[in-house]
C-alpha positions as CSV (number, residue, x, y, z in Angstrom):
1,M,14.5,-21.9,7.2
2,S,15.5,-20.1,10.1
3,L,13.3,-19.8,13.5
4,M,14.1,-18.0,16.5
5,L,12.5,-18.1,19.7
6,S,12.2,-14.8,21.4
7,R,13.2,-14.5,25.0
8,H,9.1,-14.1,25.7
9,G,8.4,-17.4,23.8
10,I,7.2,-15.9,20.6
11,W,8.6,-17.5,17.2
12,Y,10.2,-15.2,14.6
13,Y,11.3,-16.0,11.3
14,R,14.9,-14.9,11.0
15,K,17.3,-14.3,7.7
16,V,20.7,-12.9,7.3
17,N,21.3,-11.5,4.0
18,I,24.9,-10.3,3.0
19,L,24.9,-7.0,0.8
20,P,27.0,-6.2,-1.9
21,S,28.9,-3.9,0.0
22,G,29.9,-6.7,2.3
23,K,27.3,-5.3,5.1
24,R,25.4,-7.6,6.7
25,R,21.3,-7.1,7.2
26,E,19.2,-9.0,9.3
27,F,15.2,-9.7,8.8
28,R,12.8,-10.7,11.5
29,R,9.3,-11.2,11.4
30,S,7.2,-12.2,14.0
31,L,5.2,-15.2,13.3
32,G,2.7,-14.4,16.4
33,T,2.8,-17.8,18.0
34,R,4.2,-19.5,20.6
35,S,3.7,-23.2,19.0
36,K,6.8,-24.4,17.1
37,T,4.4,-26.5,14.5
38,E,2.5,-23.3,13.6
39,A,5.5,-21.1,13.3
40,T,7.0,-23.7,11.0
41,K,3.7,-23.7,9.0
42,R,3.8,-19.5,9.0
43,S,7.2,-19.2,8.3
44,L,6.9,-20.8,4.8
45,R,5.3,-17.5,3.7
46,F,8.3,-15.6,4.3
47,A,10.5,-18.5,2.8
48,D,10.3,-17.4,-0.8
49,S,9.1,-14.0,-0.2
50,P,10.6,-11.6,-2.8
51,W,11.8,-8.9,-0.1
52,L,14.4,-11.4,1.1
53,T,16.1,-12.9,-1.9
54,A,16.4,-12.0,-5.6
55,E,14.8,-8.4,-5.2
56,I,17.1,-7.1,-2.2
57,S,20.5,-7.8,-3.8
58,S,19.3,-6.6,-7.4
59,T,17.5,-3.5,-5.9
60,T,20.4,-2.8,-3.9
61,I,22.7,-3.1,-6.5
62,D,21.1,-0.7,-8.8
63,I,20.7,1.8,-5.9
64,N,24.0,1.5,-4.5
65,Q,25.4,3.0,-8.1
66,T,22.9,6.4,-7.4
67,A,23.8,6.3,-3.6
68,Q,27.2,7.5,-4.0
69,S,26.0,11.2,-4.3
70,E,22.1,11.1,-3.6
71,L,19.1,8.9,-4.0
72,S,16.9,10.1,-7.0
73,L,13.4,10.8,-6.6
74,R,12.8,7.8,-9.2
75,D,14.6,5.4,-7.5
76,L,12.6,6.3,-4.5
77,K,9.3,6.0,-6.2
78,L,10.5,2.8,-7.2
79,Q,11.4,1.9,-3.9
80,A,7.8,3.0,-2.8
81,E,6.3,1.1,-5.2
82,Q,8.0,-2.3,-3.8
83,Y,7.2,-1.3,-0.5
84,V,3.5,-0.9,-0.9
85,E,3.8,-4.4,-2.8
86,F,5.5,-5.8,0.5
87,K,2.8,-4.5,2.6
88,S,0.0,-5.7,0.6
89,S,1.1,-9.2,1.6
90,E,1.0,-8.0,5.5
91,V,-2.3,-5.4,5.5
92,C,-5.5,-5.3,3.8
93,E,-6.3,-3.8,0.5
94,R,-7.7,-0.6,2.2
95,E,-4.6,0.1,4.3
96,T,-2.4,-0.6,1.4
97,A,-4.3,1.8,-0.5
98,S,-3.9,4.3,2.4
99,I,-0.1,3.7,2.9
100,K,0.1,4.4,-1.3
101,R,-1.9,7.3,-0.9
102,C,0.3,8.8,1.4
103,I,3.5,8.3,0.1
104,S,2.5,9.4,-3.2
105,K,1.0,12.9,-2.0
106,Y,4.2,13.5,0.2
107,F,6.4,12.7,-3.1
108,N,4.1,14.8,-5.2
109,F,4.7,17.8,-2.2
110,T,8.4,18.0,-3.0
111,D,11.4,16.6,-5.0
112,Q,13.4,16.8,-1.9
113,V,12.0,13.8,0.2
114,L,15.0,13.2,2.4
115,K,15.0,16.7,3.7
116,R,13.5,17.0,7.3
117,S,12.3,20.7,6.5
118,R,10.3,19.4,3.5
119,S,8.7,16.6,5.7
120,T,7.4,19.3,8.6
121,E,6.4,21.6,5.7
122,F,4.2,18.7,4.2
123,I,2.7,17.8,7.6
124,S,2.0,21.5,8.7
125,S,0.3,22.1,4.6
126,L,-2.0,19.2,5.5
127,D,-5.2,20.9,6.3
128,I,-6.6,17.9,8.6
129,A,-7.2,16.8,12.3
130,I,-4.0,16.1,14.1
131,P,-4.9,12.4,14.6
132,T,-4.9,12.0,10.9
133,K,-1.7,13.9,10.6
134,N,-0.3,11.6,12.9
135,K,-1.6,8.6,10.6
136,Y,0.3,10.5,7.7
137,V,3.6,10.8,9.5
138,K,3.1,7.0,10.7
139,K,2.8,5.5,7.2
140,I,5.4,7.4,5.6
141,S,7.9,7.0,8.3
142,G,7.4,3.4,8.1
143,F,8.4,3.5,4.4
144,F,11.5,5.6,5.3
145,R,12.5,2.7,8.1
146,W,11.9,-0.3,5.6
147,L,13.9,1.7,3.1
148,K,16.9,2.7,5.5
149,H,17.0,-1.6,6.1
150,R,17.1,-2.1,2.5
151,I,19.9,0.1,1.1
152,D,23.4,1.0,1.9
153,Y,22.8,4.7,1.9
154,D,22.9,6.2,5.1
155,F,20.1,8.9,6.2
156,Q,17.7,10.1,8.5
157,N,14.2,9.2,8.6
158,P,12.9,12.6,7.9
159,F,9.4,11.7,9.4
160,E,11.1,11.0,12.8
161,G,9.5,12.6,15.8
162,L,6.8,14.4,13.7
163,L,4.0,12.8,15.9
164,Q,1.7,15.9,17.3
165,K,-0.1,15.8,20.3
166,D,-3.5,17.3,20.3
167,R,-3.7,18.9,23.6
168,E,-7.6,20.5,23.0
169,P,-10.0,18.0,25.0
170,V,-12.8,16.3,22.7
171,S,-15.3,18.3,25.0
172,Q,-14.2,21.7,23.9
173,K,-14.0,20.2,20.1
174,R,-17.8,20.0,19.9
175,D,-21.1,19.9,22.1
176,A,-22.3,16.8,23.2
177,Y,-25.9,17.9,22.1
178,T,-27.2,20.2,19.8
179,D,-29.8,22.7,20.7
């Protein structure tokens, strides 16, 4: 078990993995406590977590074979399923279902999921309010951030920087009272 104390006094679980390519990947998770005994208890849930042990090495080997040219849509969908499974241990069922829905809607929209132009087209094609579009951006961007730390393939997060500002004040969107 590897505990680390931040400069702010918060304990973190820390694990360093060596990928098959020789690169080092460090995983850190905040334990959300300042007590060492509580941190020790909370770190046990990460100690045998599949995203830190065998799953990383087996998935990385499979993906490294395809990463030479381009990640296939099938591999990305497999990674998305693993991401949803990983998130299910950290968030509630409703949020997990929401993440899964957002990612699968994007995958159904395009076959070129790593292209920034396709991600901007996807967000602009959604006929929903700006705050809801931003939720899509955050959830899908979270998947690509997670993926970037798991594989050796270097790519840009296509959803990075796509958050939109809602410039119309709430008072102009609707009247406070009906006639």
